C-alpha positions as CSV (number, residue, x, y, z in Angstrom):
1,M,51.4,-20.8,-32.5
2,H,49.4,-21.9,-29.5
3,P,50.7,-21.3,-26.0
4,F,50.6,-25.1,-25.4
5,V,52.8,-25.8,-28.3
6,I,55.3,-23.1,-27.3
7,A,55.4,-24.5,-23.7
8,L,56.1,-28.0,-24.9
9,F,58.9,-26.8,-27.2
10,C,60.4,-24.9,-24.3
11,L,60.1,-27.9,-22.0
12,L,61.8,-30.2,-24.5
13,S,64.5,-27.8,-25.7
14,T,65.6,-25.8,-22.7
15,S,68.2,-27.4,-20.5
16,L,66.5,-26.1,-17.4
17,Y,63.2,-27.9,-18.3
18,A,64.5,-30.7,-20.5
19,Q,63.2,-34.1,-19.5
20,R,65.9,-36.1,-17.8
21,P,66.4,-39.3,-19.8
22,V,66.2,-42.6,-18.0
23,D,69.3,-43.7,-19.9
24,T,72.5,-41.8,-20.6
25,S,72.2,-41.9,-24.3
26,G,69.2,-39.6,-24.4
27,I,66.9,-42.0,-26.2
28,H,64.1,-41.4,-23.7
29,A,64.1,-37.7,-24.4
30,E,64.3,-38.2,-28.1
31,K,61.3,-40.6,-28.1
32,L,59.2,-38.3,-25.9
33,T,60.0,-35.3,-28.2
34,R,58.9,-37.4,-31.2
35,I,55.6,-38.3,-29.5
36,F,54.9,-34.6,-28.8
37,Q,55.7,-33.5,-32.3
38,E,54.0,-36.4,-34.2
39,E,51.0,-37.2,-31.9
40,V,50.2,-34.7,-29.1
41,I,50.7,-31.3,-30.8
42,P,48.7,-32.2,-34.0
43,Y,45.9,-33.7,-31.8
44,V,45.7,-30.7,-29.5
45,E,45.8,-28.2,-32.4
46,A,43.0,-30.0,-34.2
47,A,40.7,-30.1,-31.1
48,D,37.8,-27.8,-31.3
49,S,37.5,-27.5,-27.5
50,I,39.1,-29.3,-24.6
51,P,41.0,-32.4,-26.0
52,D,39.5,-35.8,-25.2
53,W,42.4,-36.9,-22.9
54,K,40.9,-40.4,-22.5
55,S,40.9,-41.0,-26.2
56,L,44.4,-39.5,-26.7
57,G,45.6,-41.6,-23.8
58,K,44.3,-44.8,-25.2
59,H,46.0,-44.0,-28.5
60,L,49.3,-43.0,-27.0
61,I,49.5,-46.0,-24.6
62,S,48.6,-48.4,-27.4
63,L,51.5,-47.1,-29.5
64,Y,54.1,-46.2,-26.9
65,G,53.2,-47.9,-23.6
66,D,54.5,-46.1,-20.5
67,L,56.2,-43.4,-22.6
68,G,52.9,-42.6,-24.2
69,E,51.3,-42.4,-20.8
70,E,54.1,-40.0,-19.6
71,A,53.5,-37.8,-22.7
72,L,49.8,-37.8,-22.0
73,F,50.1,-36.8,-18.4
74,L,52.7,-34.1,-19.1
75,S,50.6,-32.7,-22.0
76,Q,47.4,-32.7,-19.9
77,T,48.9,-31.0,-16.9
78,I,50.6,-28.2,-19.0
79,Y,47.5,-27.7,-21.2
80,S,45.2,-27.6,-18.2
81,M,47.4,-25.3,-16.2
82,Q,47.7,-22.8,-19.1
83,R,44.0,-22.7,-19.4
84,D,43.4,-22.5,-15.7
85,D,41.4,-25.8,-16.0
86,W,41.6,-27.1,-12.5
87,A,39.5,-30.2,-13.0
88,N,41.6,-31.6,-15.8
89,F,44.9,-30.5,-14.1
90,S,43.9,-32.2,-10.8
91,S,42.9,-35.4,-12.6
92,A,46.3,-35.7,-14.3
93,I,48.9,-34.3,-11.8
94,I,48.5,-37.0,-9.1
95,P,49.1,-40.0,-11.3
96,F,51.7,-38.1,-13.2
97,A,53.7,-37.2,-10.1
98,K,53.3,-40.6,-8.5
99,K,54.6,-42.5,-11.5
100,Y,57.0,-40.1,-13.2
101,G,57.9,-37.7,-10.4
102,P,61.7,-38.3,-10.5
103,R,61.7,-37.4,-14.2
104,I,59.8,-34.1,-13.7
105,P,62.4,-31.3,-13.8
106,A,62.6,-29.1,-10.6
107,K,61.4,-25.9,-12.3
108,Q,58.3,-27.7,-13.7
109,R,57.5,-29.3,-10.3
110,Q,57.7,-25.9,-8.7
111,E,55.3,-24.4,-11.3
112,F,52.9,-27.3,-10.7
113,S,53.2,-26.7,-6.9
114,R,52.4,-23.0,-7.2
115,Y,49.4,-23.7,-9.4
116,M,48.2,-26.3,-6.9
117,S,48.8,-24.0,-3.9
118,R,46.9,-21.2,-5.5
119,N,43.9,-23.4,-6.3
120,A,44.1,-25.0,-2.8
121,Q,43.7,-21.5,-1.3
122,L,40.8,-20.8,-3.7
123,L,39.1,-24.0,-2.7
124,Y,39.6,-23.2,1.0
125,Q,38.2,-19.7,0.6
126,S,35.2,-20.9,-1.3
127,G,34.2,-23.1,1.7
128,R,35.7,-26.4,0.4
129,R,38.2,-26.3,3.3
130,E,39.1,-30.0,3.5
131,E,39.7,-30.2,-0.2
132,G,41.8,-27.0,0.0
133,I,43.9,-28.4,2.8
134,R,44.4,-31.7,1.0
135,W,45.6,-29.9,-2.2
136,Q,47.9,-27.6,-0.2
137,I,49.5,-30.7,1.4
138,L,49.8,-32.3,-2.0
139,A,51.6,-29.2,-3.4
140,L,54.2,-29.3,-0.7
141,P,56.5,-32.1,-2.0
142,L,56.6,-30.5,-5.5
143,A,57.7,-27.1,-4.1
144,D,61.2,-25.8,-3.8
145,E,62.5,-26.5,-0.3
146,T,62.8,-22.8,0.4
147,E,59.0,-22.5,0.1
148,H,58.3,-25.3,2.6
149,P,58.2,-23.2,5.8
150,G,55.6,-20.8,4.3
151,M,53.5,-23.6,2.9
152,L,53.6,-25.5,6.2
153,D,52.5,-22.2,7.9
154,T,49.6,-21.9,5.4
155,I,48.5,-25.5,6.1
156,E,48.5,-24.9,9.8
157,K,46.5,-21.7,9.4
158,M,44.0,-23.6,7.1
159,K,43.6,-26.4,9.7
160,K,42.9,-23.8,12.4
161,G,40.4,-22.0,10.2
162,E,42.3,-18.8,9.9
C-alpha cells in the first residue's frame, strides 16, 4: 500500500487526526471519507507520475462542490509533503488553510507548519531570502503555540540577514 493511502487512512480513522465534522452527526466526515475511498485513492494509485491535481479538482468539485475541493486540497498537501514536492505543496496549502483552516486538526496543522518552516529555511539559505521569510511567516499560525517564540526568533534573524 502506498504511503499516501496509509496517511489518508490514518487521518480519517485516528481520533487525533480525524476531520472535525461541521455538524454533530458526523455526516461531513463520512462524506469526506467516501470521497477519499471512491475517488482520490483510486486516482492517485492509477497515476503514473504526479497526479494531475487540476483535472482531479475539476472532477471532485463537479461532483461534490466544496467538499470535493476540501478533499482535493487535503490530498494534494499530504501527497506533496510525503514526496517532498514543495511546488505542489505550496500551491495547495495556502488556499486550503484559508478556506478550511478551522477544520484542519491541530496535529496536521503542526506537521504542515514544520514542513513549511523547513522549506522556508532552505529557500532562505539558497539565496531566496524574501521568499524564505514569507514562508516562515506563513508557517507561524499553523504551528503549536509553544513553537511560536522560536519561530519568531528565526524570522527576526532572517530579516537581519543572520
